[in-house]
N, C-alpha and C positions, 0 to 999 in steps of 0.2 A: 768410711767415709769421716769427712773433715768433720772439725769442730769450727762454730761460725757464732762471735761473741758481737751482739749487735748493741753496744754502747749509746746511751742516752736517748731512746726514743720516748715519745709519749706515747704509749700504749691506750688504744682505743681515744686517743686527746688526753690522757690524764698526765700525772704528773711524770717525768723522764724517768725511764726505769732501764734497764740493763736484760737484754733475752739471751741467755745462751741457749744454741742448737748443737746438739750432738747425734749425729747421723741424720734420722729421719723425724727427731722426736726433740721440743722443746724441754728442756732439763732442769732450766732454772729460771724463775723471773724475779731481780729485785736491783739493789743498788749494790753498785762497789762490786760488782761480779768480776771475776777474771779465771783465767784456763789457760793452761799453757798449750803451747802451740793452735792457738785456737787464731783463726782470720778474723780480724777485728774490722768491724763496719761501724763509723762514726756517723751516728745519726744525726747528731747536733738538733734535737728537738724535733725532727722531722715524727710525725703521725704513724705510728705501726699497727695496721688492721690485720685482721682474718685475712687469708686468700680471697677474692672475690667468687661467688657464681654465678653466673647467666643462666638464667632457666628460659633464655631466648636467644640462639642465635643460629644466622643462616649459614651453613660451613660452605653449602652447594654442592661438595663433592659426594656422591658420583653424578656427574653428567654435567654439570656446570663449572668445571675446574678453570675456564677464562675467567670467572668469576671472585674464585675463590677458592682454597684447597683447604683440607684439613691441617695441613701443614702450615698455609700461611695462615690462617681464619688462630690456629693455637700460640700461632707468634704474637698477632697482633692481640690476643687475649693478655698472653704472658706481658706486654708493654702496657696493656692499661691494667694489669695486678690480677689480673682473673687468674685462678689455680681449677677452676672448674668450670666447663660451659655444657649446657643443655645443646644439641644438635636436632634443627627443625628437620620434619619427614620429608618436606617438598622438594624433594631431589630426583635424579633420575637417573635409573627409575626410583620410584618412588621407596621410602623405607617402612614398607607393610609387609614384610616379611623376616622369620629371623635371618636369613640370610644377609639382607642388605643392612641390618643394624648391626649386626655380626661384625660387617666389613668397616662402618664407620666408626664402631667401638675400636677393632685392632687399628686402626690407622691414626687414631688418637693416641693409643698404647704406642704409638713406633712415633710420632711426632717429638713426645717427650717434653713439651713446654707447657701442656696443660690436661688435664683429666677430660677426656671428652664421655660424655653420656648422651645416647642417641637418645631422640623422642619416636616413638613408632606413630604411622598413622593411624586415626580411627577407622576410616574407612580405605577399601579398597581402588586404589589411585587415586584416593583423595577427591573420588566423584560423589560421596555422600548415597551410596545406594547398597553397600555392603558393605557389613563388619570387618575390617583388617583379620589377621593373625593375631590378636590382641593376647592371648594367652602363650601362644609359641614366642612371643618375641620376651615378652617377661621372663619364661623359664631359657630364652636363650643365653649363653655369653655375656652378651650385653645386659642383663637383669633391668630390661627396659620398666619403668613404673609411670613415666609421663606417656599421654598419646594426645595429638593433634593432629588437626587437618590445617594448620595454620598457614595461611593464603588463602583459604578458603571456609568457609562456614559450615558444619553440620548443622544442616540447616532443616532437617526431617526430624520432628519430635521424637518418632519412633525411634528412629536409629541412634536419637543421642539418650534416648531412656535407656536403650540396651546396652548401650558402651558403658553407660552411669553404674549398671547393675553388673556388668560383666567385670570393672576394673575393683569394684568393691570388695571381689572375693580375694583380691591378693594385694587389697592397700594401695591401690594405684590412683590415678588421678588423670580424668578428662581436662583439656585445656581447652579451652574457645574462644576462635579467633570470631566474634561477634560482629555479624553482618548481613542483614538480609538481604538476600539476595536480589529481589523482587526491588527493593527499595532502592540500591545503589547502581542500576542497570544506567549505563553510559556516566556514571559521579566522576567529577576529576579532582573536586576538592570538598572543604565544608560548605553545605548549603547554608547560607547567609548574604549578610549584607555584599562582602566583597564578591562572593559566586555570583550574586544578581548583577553586580555592576561589571563583572569581567565577562560577563555572559557563559562562564564555565558550568556544566553539568552539577547540580550539587549534593551532595553526599550526606541526607540529615542526620542530624543526633539519633533521633528514634531508631534508626538500620539499627545503630548499635545496642541501646538501652529495652528495645523488645526484645530480642535475642537473650539479653542476660535477665531480663525478668521471668524469660519462659526457664533457661535452664537452673537459674537457683531455685526455680519451685519443682522442677524437677528432681534435682538434685535434695531437696527436703523430701520428695515421695519414696526417693529410693533410698534415702539416707546413704549418701555417696560423695565424694569429695568433687567439687568442678572448680577450674582455675579460670579465671577471664584473663585472656591476654589484652596487651597494650590498650587498657581503659584510656578513653579518652575524651570524656564528656561530664559536667556537670550534674547533670541527671543520671548518669551510670553510677556516678561516688554515691547520689541517693539510693540507687535500688541496691547495692553491696551493702552501705551501711544498715539499710532496713534490713535484709537478709540475715547480717550478722548477730543484728539484735534479736531474731528469731532464733538463733544458734542454727542454722541453716552453716554447712560445712565450706565455705566460699570462700577463696582468695583469691586476690588481684594482682595485677602489675601495671606500673607504669612504665612508660620509655622516658628516657631521659630529655628526647626532644620535646614530648608532649609537654613536658616541664618547662621550656623555654621558649618554644618558637609560637607563633600565631599563624594565622590563615592570612594574614596582611602582606605577610612575606610573599603571597602569591602573585601581589600584583605585579612582581619582576617577571615573572613568567618563567621564572628558571627551574627548570625541572628537578634539581638537586632536592626543591621543598615538596616534590610527590612524593607522596607516602601513605600507607595503607595501616591504620586507619590515617583520616587527613590531619594536617595542622587544625586545630580547633582555634575559640577564640579567646581571648583575654581573660573572661571570665570563665570558661573553663579551666583555662593553664592556674587560674585562683586556686579553683576550687580541687583541684588536681594535686596542688603543693599541699594545702591545708589536711587533704585526706592521706597521702603518704606521712603527714607529720603525726597526725592522731590514729594512725594505725587504720583505716579504713580502707588504704590500701597497703597491703603486706609489703611488695617488694619492687623494685627497679629492676625491671630486664630490658636489654639494649635494643631488641629488635633487630640487630645487625644484620643488613641486608646488603652484601656487595653485589654492585653492577658493573660491566666493563663500561668504559666510556663512552662505544657508539650507546648504547638502552639509555643515557641521560644526557649526551651531546647531542640533543636533536629536538623536536618540536613539544612542547608539553604534553598536547595531547597524543601522542606517540612513547612519551617516555615509560619507562618503568618507575613500579611504586619502591622505594626503598630508600634507605641512608646507610652509612657504615657507623658504628658506635662504639665498638669496642675499648678505641684506644681514648676515647674523651669523654667516655660517660662518666666516671669517678669527678671530673674537671665540673662538666656541667652539673653534676650532684651535688659539690661543692657551692658552685655560683647560687643555686637557686634553692638551696636548702640549709647549707651550714652556715654562709656568709650573711645570709637573711636571718639568722637567729631561729629558725624552724627546725632543724634539728642539730642536735652536736655529732660528733665523731662515732660516739658510741649508737646512736642511733643508725648513723649510716652504715655502722658495721651490721646492725641486726636487716636493715631492708637490702643491703646487697652481699650478704655472706651468711648470716645465724638464718635467716628466714626462708631464703631461695634453696638451702641447703635444706632444710626441713622437710620442705613441701616435695621436692623431688626427693629426698630421700638418698641424698649424698654421702657416702659412708667419708669419714676422714676430713672434710670439708666443712666451713662455717661451726669450727669449733671455739673455743676460747682460746686466747691468749695466755695459755698457763702451762705448767710442767706437765708432764706425762701428754700434752696433747701433741699431733703430728703438726711439723713446721713449714704449714701451709701458710705464706705469709706474704705480705704487702707492704712496702716503705715510699710515705707519700710527703714530699716537699711542699706542703701548703702554704707556704710564703711565695713562692715560685707565681709570675702571672706572664702570657704570652701568649704570640699570637699561633693559630693553628696553621699546622704546614702539612699539606696530606702527603706532599712528597717525599716525609720523613716516615710514612705509615709504613709497617709490616704489612698488613692487610694487601691483597693484591688489588684491589678497589682503590678507588678516591671520591667516589660518590659521598662525601661530608659536608654539610648545609654550614660548618663551622668555619671554612675555609678564610685566613686572615682575621678573624676573628678572635679578641684578647680572651682566653679563660685562664681561672687561676687553675693550680696544683697540679703536679707531676709525679707520677710515679718514678723511683730511681731505683729500685730494688722488688723482684718478686722470686719468693722460694715457693719449691714445689717439693713437699718431704724433705725440706733442708739443702734441696739442688738450687744452685742459682739459676732461674732463668733468664732474668736480669737485672745486670748491673749498672751501675751510674746511667742509667737510661738506656744502656745500651742491650740488645740480645746474646746471650752467652751462646 
């Protein structure tokens, strides 16, 4: 393994330092470092972060390789600065057995661009009727610790309670897609002024908030961990804040698009803005940003949801829900949180690496940038600003809401255990 000397990088946004990598490990962090035969990367004041960790990625394989594969998805992840992603279970077949999660895990190992940790389904076939093989998936080679029916809500309180009890035995966590199905039948967008004016079926905030309220109480009763996927409303923030004040073991995530975009964009009827949960109001966006800053919301997760063009280039009602996000997430977080003064880069490292790795128990990821730690790193040119061009995406799909929009920041390098996966903005 070769030596790499990263010279003059702002580690977590601090003063410029040099970082020496030898093999898979960071061996030195300091100033005026040198190493014979080392490959030198001149950082020039770029920000060096621990490799990002995404607790919510849809890689689509097996079954929907027309949207994404583990290979293309992990290439997109490396392009966005990620070294570890958690792959959601809503594949075909569903990842509800040891066999399927092991398949996804092995595909991730073969890709070599980032580590892939499968998320197991909570219920068989995501149907909400019977618990899946939670223990078998945990004991498999994939070592599953996070379980979710994402795309669907575990709406039955008894099933949710049993899942929380089951995963408690091995320190796992249930990640809930909070959506009361009866309250969202036929829903097309956020319920509010815009939906009323457009005549589109409304998706009320209470459909999310009622499930979160129930589940934090169940987690308290059981003494287990619950994680709230893609929290999107101001009311949900207040429920999570209350639950944490009681000592309930709840964590929550917000997506980049819910930090930036609002339901006003739906006036265009462009299906690229159709997503689950829907884009909310400016008031919700403000509450989400403040909650991420104060730690009520623990992490940023992309909910990277690739779709082929025919599933998005159609009328609004027929379009699939979801947006790609791995390659733009860090830029959106810089725009909404760093450039606004709500978070510094150390805070970004916490919300996008340290804490998601801790929640998902991703060994070797979310570690400090210091001697003796695994060399999972990403280098970011924070001074860059330019338009988003999906034609250059590594993802197989192009359904981004940011096409043509100017965003700050660009990932120039990513290293996975000392091996470069991205160099000067190009995949290796």
